[in-house]
C-alpha positions, 0 to 999 in steps of 0.5 A, a space after each residue: 512438491 518439494 517440502 520447502 514450498 507451499 502450493 498457492 492453489 485454492 482447492 489444495 486441502 492442506 496449503 490454506 491452513 499455512 501462514 505462507 498461503 494466507 500472506 500470499 492471497 493477501 498479497 494478491 487481493 491487495 494488488 488486485 485492489 490497488 490496480 483495479 481501483 487506479 485503473 478504474 479512474 483511467 476508464 472514468 477519466 480524471 482531470 488530475 491525471 492531465 498534468 501527469 501526461 503534460 510533464 512528457 509534453 502530451 497535450 490535454 486532448 491526447 491525455 483524455 484519449 490516453 487515460 482509458 488506455 492506461 486504465 485498461 492496462 492497469 485493470 488487466 495487470 490487477 486482474 492477472 495479480 489475482 488470477 495468475 500472477 507472475 514475477 514479470 507482472 509483479 516487477 512491472 507493477 512495482 515500477 509503474 507504481 514507483 513511476 506514477 508516485 514520482 509523477 506527483 512531485 514532478 507535476 509540482 504536487 510535493 514529495 509528501 504525495 510520493 511518500 504517501 504512495 509508498 505502498 503502490 510500489 512497495 507491496 508489489 516489489 515485496 511480493 516479488 521478493 518474497 516469492 524468490 526472484 527468477 533466476 531463469 527467463 522462463 521463471 519470470 513469465 511462469 504463473 506463481 503456483 508455489 510460495 517458499 516457506 518463510 524462514 525467520 530471516 525472510 520474515 524479519 526482512 519482510 517486516 522491516 520493509 513493511 515497517 518502512 512502507 507504513 512509515 512512509 504512507 502515514 508520514 506522507 499522509 500526515 504532511 498532507 494536513 500538517 504541512 500542505 493543508 490540502 483542501 479536500 481533506 477539509 471537505 472530508 472532515 467536514 463531511 465526517 462532522 468534525 466542523 461541529 466542535 467549534 474548532 476551525 477545520 484547518 486546525 482539525 486537519 493540522 492535528 490529525 496530520 500531526 497524529 498520522 506522522 506520529 503514527 507513522 514514526 511508531 510503526 518503525 518500532 512498535 511490536 504489538 500486533 494490535 497496533 498494526 490492527 489499529 493502523 489498518 482500521 485507521 487507513 480504512 476510516 480515513 479513506 472511507 471519508 471519500 465516500 460521505 464527501 461525495 468525492 469523484 469516484 469515491 468507492 474506487 479511491 477507497 478500493 485503490 488503497 487496498 495495499 495500504 490496508 494490507 501492509 499492516 496485516 502482512 506485518 502481522 502475518 510475518 510476526 506470526 511466522 516469527 512467533 511460530 519460531 520462537 523469535 521476537 520482532 525487530 524494530 528500525 528505531 535505534 535501542 536508546 530511541 526505542 526506549 523513549 517510545 516505551 519499547 524497552 
């Protein structure tokens, strides 16, 4: 095998010790969770999906019948991403994630919903790019068995993309509470016991939303790994609120957000690649603004 690639095999003795192998498998597991979690709602069927079928003139009766088909395809794609990923599969997953994210504003749910789902399409597209986009037809359908060694340029670009994904998902989710005042958030915060402090839940939701939007902006510039660990834990904690709130398909909701938890961990992984080359991380915010955030 050429020295500029790393095997993705789990039985290779040396590959699992490399950052490339670890990040490759983090990508795979994140997409598995995302698509299996989303597909589960298709199999279970979900009232909210009816409006998305309606955009294309599909009647409600057919929407309920088609949901399990759509869900089964998602589950199959997620399973393939874990067991035998291909470039064609990753391209489809990225396009499908972008399409389903766009359905939210098209159904009148607002662009905050689209922004929050940046990881649904951003992570599969990034995995495709990281593993080199195929230049020949057969390479698109061959199982990915090698990952290129990460250069400084590749790691820096991946980090910048991940910054954009994380900023979008946090600002979008923050918009739910601060701008949209989504009712399901009130149920989540009440289940978490935040209604027992004498502060109206809409106010709590707005404050948390504002905090998330600030957190999203910070994702564009902060260069400390601990910050991104916090972002990962924050996403896990906020999505886990589906469980105590007894939301429909609560655990599938948590699982479906797999790529949102992986994004900050991937950033940390690429930071380790840069550190191995003695290179510092880059931010997206202009230097003069970065100083205001304590970053220089």
